[in-house]
Phi, psi and omega in degrees: 000322179298321181296320180295317179296316180297317178297320178295320178295315179298316179298320178297318178295316178297316180297314180296321178296318179296318179296315181294323177295321178295317179296318179296316179299315179298318180296315181294317180295324177293319179297317179294318179298320178295320178297321179292323176295319178296320177303312181299315180297316181293323178296317180292330175286338181097006180271089185290328179296315179293323178295318178296320179296319179294320178295320179295318178299314180298315179297318180293319178297318179293319179297315178298320179298315180296324179291324178290323182259068182287349177261023181302131182272325184272069184292326180295314180294319179298318179294321179298318178295318179298316179295321179294320178298317178294321179298318179298314180298320179295317180293326178291328176297326179271356184056042181271135179293345177296342179299327179295321178294315179295327177297316178296321178297314180295322178299315178295318179297319179295317180295319178295318179299316179298318179294323180293334181277347179295142180294136178205174183298325181286329177288326184283319181280000000 
């Protein structure tokens, strides 16, 4: 009986950890997407300082996320997002319009990453 109780407790902890990680991932991807949208708006307005600040926020949020999720399985996708964030910051320093394209790319990568982390039959098996 003790083993069953212990197994139930362990299963509950694993389940609760998975739910909290999913909520955290969803929250971070939404925050990054909002920062990227703000970056785009500020760039189109011509306010480069605000655009750089938004890019910095997005990059910092992603960096913090990667540090928290040290067991990330999708390293290739994670690396691509990191490289795109750095590319955006570099392009904004040069005030290059290509930053908007990279912003859209990062936004798509973040959305795909968030969708891949959602529980599904392929994630469970």
